[in-house]
N, C-alpha and C positions, 0 to 999 in steps of 0.2 A: 353827454358829450355831443357837440355839434358836428354835423356832417358837412364836408366841403361840397361846393357845387362842381358840376362836371360839364365838359363840352366835348364835341367830337375832336379826337386827337389829331394834331397836325404838327409835325416836326418843324423846328426853326430852320434847320439847314439840311435839306434832303439832297442827296445825289440823284441824278436822273434815274438810276436803276431802282432806287427806293420809291421814287414817285411812280414808276411804271407798275411796280408791285401793288402799290396802294390803289392806283387807278383800276387795275384789273380786279382787285378785291371789291372795290366799290361797284364796278359795273356788274359784277356777278350778283350783287345784292340789289341792283337797280338804282344805285345812288353813288355819289362820289363824296367821301368825307375827307376833310383835312384842310389845313390852311397854313401859311407860313411863307417861306421863300424857297425858290427853286433856282437852278442854274440852267441857262440856255447853252447852246452848242459852243458859244465863245467863252464860257466860264463866268459870265456875268450874272449876278443875282437879280431876280425880279420877283415881284409880289405874287403870291398865289391867291386863289379865290377866297373870299371871306369865309370864316367858320360858320356853318349852319348851327343853329342853337336849338336845344330841346330841354324841356323841364322834366326831370326825373324825380319821382318820389320813391324813396327807398328806406329800408329798415335794416339795421344790423342784426345778425343772427345770434341767438343764444343757444348753443348746441348742447344736447343731452347725449352722452356716449351710448352706443348700442350694446355695450357689454352685458348689461342687466337683462336684455331681451334675447340674448343668444341661447335659446332653448331648442334643442333638436327634437323634432317631431318625426315619427316614423310609423309606417303601417304595421299593424299587428293582426294576426289571425283572430277572427271573432270567436273561434272555437279552438282551444288548445288545452293540453293536459300533460302533466309530468307523470310518467310511468315510474313507480317506485317498487323497491324490493318488499315482498310481503313478509319475509322473515330473514333471519341471518342465514347466510349460505355462500357458496362459491358459484360464480357464473360458469356454467358448463358449456352452453351453446348460445351463440348469437345468430339468429336466423335472418336478419334483415340488415340493410346498409343505410347509412346516412343519405338523405335525399331521395330515398326510394318510396314510391307510392304503395300503400298497403290497404287491404280491405279490412272491414270490421271483423273482429275476433281472430285476427292473424297472429300466430305465435311469433314473438319478437325475440324474447330471451327466455332461456330455461336454466333455472338454478339446479345444482346437484340435488336430486330428489331420492337418493338411495335410501335414506332413512324412511322417507314417506312411503316408498314402495314396499319396504319390509313391513311397515305397519299395516298396509293394505293386505298383504299376504297373511299376516297373523289374524287380522279381523275376519278374513274369508274362511280361514281354517276353523276358527271358533264358531262361525255361523254353521259350517258344515257339520261340526260335532253336535251342535244344538239341534239341528234338523234330524240327525240320526237318532238322538235320544228321544226326540218327540215321536218319531215313527214307531218306537218300541213301547211307548208308554200308553197307559189307559187310565181311566178313572180320574181321581183327584190329581195324580201326578201329571197327567196330560196338560192340565191348565197351567201348571208351573213351568213345564217345558216350553209351552207356547210363548210364555212371557220371555223366557230366555232366548228363544229364537228371534223375537222382536228386538231384544236388546242387542243381539249379535248383528242383526241387519243394520241397526243404527250405527254400530261401531264400524261396519264396513263403509257406510255412507260417509262418516266423519273422516276415516282414513283416506278414502278416495278424494274427498274435498281438500284435505291437506296436501295430498300429492298434486292435485290440479293447481293449487295455489303456487307451486314452485314454477309454474309456467306463466310468464307475463305476456298477455295478449292485448291487442288494441281494442279499446271500447267503441271506436268508430273508424270509418275509413278516412284516410288522410295521407300526410307525408311525414316520414320520420325525419324531423328536423335536426335532432341531436342524438348521438349515442355517447353516453357518459361513462361507460365501463368497457372492459375488455374481457375476453374469455380467460378464466383462471383467477379472476379478481375476487377477493372476499368482500362481501357487502353486508351491511347491517340492515335490519328491518327499517323500512321507511326511507332508505337512501335512494336518491334519484338515479334512475337507470337510463332513461331516454325521454325525449320530448316529442309528442305527436301533435301536429297542427292540421287543421282543415282550412285550406286557403281559398275555398270557394267564396267565402265572405271575409272581407278585411275591415278593420276599423281603426280609427285614430281619435284621440281626444285633443281638442284644440281650442284656444280662446277665440271667442267670436263676440260680435256686438248683438246683444239681446234684442235690440229694436229692429234688427234686419232679418231675423230668422224665427221659426217656430217649430215645435216638435211635430214630426211627421212630414215636414217640408223637405225641400232639396236645396243644396247649395253646391257651387262649383269650387273645387280645391285644386291646388297645383301639386302634382306628384312628380318630382324631379323634372320640372319644366313642362309637363303635359297636363292639360285640363281634364279633370275627372269629376263626374257627378256623384255626390254622396247624399245619403238620406240621414236626416237628423233624428237619432233615436231618443236622445234625452238631453236636457240642459241641467248642468250641475253647478254648484258653487265653485268658484275658482280655487284651485289648489295653490299652495304657497309658492310653487315654482312659477306660477303665472301672475303673481301679485303685482309685478311692475306694469302689467298691461292696464291696470286700473288708472294709471296716470295718463293714458292716451285715449281711453274710451269712457264715456259717462256711465254706460250700463254694460259692463263686460260679464260674460258667463262662459262656462266651459261646456262645449258641445261634444257629445258622443256621436261620431259620424260613421256610418256603415256604407261600404262600397261593395257592390256585387262583382264577383270575379270568377264567373263560371268558365270563362275562356282561359284563365290562368295567365293573363297578360301581365298582371301586377304580382309582386312578390313581397312577402313580409320583410320588413327592414328598410324598404325604400323610403327616402326622405320626403316629407310633406312640408311645403312652404306655407306658413300662415301669414296672411296679409296684415295681421295685427302685431306680428313680431318683426320689428324693423331689423335689418342687417346693416344699415348705414346710420350715421348720426341723425338725431331727431331735433327738429325745431318747430316752433309755432310761427305760422305766417298768416297774413291776411288772405281771406278767400279770394279777394280780387287779384292776388298775385299768382294764383294757380291757373294754368291754361292747358290746352290740349295740344298734343303733337300730331303730325300726320298719321301715325300708326295707331292713334287712339289712346296712347298712354298719357300720363300727366307730366307737366313740367312747370318749373318756375324759372324766371330770368334773374341772374345775379350779376352784380358788378364785381369783377375779380381782377385786381391789379390794373384797373382802368379799362377793362375790356368786358363787353356784355357777353355772357355765356348762358345758353339754354341748358338747364340742369334737370334731367329726368328725376322724378320724385314718386314716392308711394304715399298716397293720402291715407291717413289713419282715422282719427276721430276729432270731435270738436275740442277746441282748446279754450272755449269761452268767448262770448261776444261774436265777432265776425272772423275769428281766427280758427285755423285747423292745424293739427299736427301733421307734419310731413317728414319723411326721411329721404335722404339722398346723400350724394358725395359732396357735402358742403365743406368749405374751408373755413378756418376760424376767423378770417378777415373778410369773408364774403358779405355783401349787402344785397338783400332781396329787393328787387325792383317791383314796386306795388303799382305804379302808374307812370305813363310817359305821355308827352304831347305829340309824339310820333312813334310809329312802329320801329323797333330796333332789332336788326337781324343778329343772329348768333355770330360773334366775332367782331362786332362793331367796336372800334377803339374810341374811348372818351377821355377827356381830361377836364379838370376843374377850371372854371373861369376864375382867375385870380381877381381880387378886388381892385388891383392896380391896373387892370386891362379893361378896355372898352369891349363891346360886343364884337368889334371887328379885329380886336387884337392889338390896337395901337396903345402905347404907353404914354401918358402925359409926362413931360419931362420932369416937372417938379415933384411928382409923386412916384416916379419909377422905382426908387429904392425903398419905399415904405411898404410895410406889411399890414394889410388890412384884415379885419375879422371876417371870417367866411360867413356866407349866408346860412342861417340856422333854420329856415323854414322849408322852402322847396329848393330843389337843385336847379339853378339857372344854367342853360346851355346856349 
């Protein structure tokens, strides 16, 4: 489909108020755009300055929706464990609270251990009896009773071990992130009771461009808008949830990133923004169309409803040839400006030069009512 030519917009019949606004807008950009007729103080029309012309090369956008890239990434503790019930029983005591910092081997939950304590008492009684018999024996019987004493001691150790298993302790120091049971609740062996995390080191798995990083190196990531330095622990094949990223990057991979958090500034669950996961519509544009903004971010210029707009974009990967994938708040009818014969400021209004008009805007009388085919090469202004 051919694209029409455009010129700087000038209304045919401006009131003085409209002209003043246009003049001030032009002066603010260092130029005055527009042409047509204006009215003087007596209400008489007079010709305005001729339209300045510029050639603009532009491309229609073909947008990819961002829905397939909306994958939430969040920080996780590099060290975490689920505390489970060692046996069937009733939760008798909970000694810690959610969010509380605990030390290594701290008692968190105790199951009802009445049976286990009775088993310990019985085993100790049998040991005592075996020791008494041994003290009164001699000769060949002494050797038999020594073996019985050893057996009784082992029974005491086993009963004590079973009783200790009714107490759930922390294997390392950290934070009790979740309590999943309440006192008095019956639990089955293996049921999750609580979750313990060590937040001094956090990690996240995110899609990255393999050509830009290496194992053992560092990269900067965004955690809820703040820049954080992470160490690359490993590069893994892409999981299925990241499969769409392969459309944007020639060599995608999944990186395991580690963040040191000794100060506790960061928390598990905080959102991580991946530069390879666009949040806005995606399109391929020429490299020449991508420029820099004063704050260092990237942008492209688009022609939207006859007006030039500076559109902030996020650059992703190569799209083949001299094109790259970018994401931004594109509209379905936007046209990306690739090159112009003069610099165009954001907000510059343009209109197409109709084939029936001359560069100065005059219409030949015999051709005024005819419709001509638009220019299909460059945009004449």
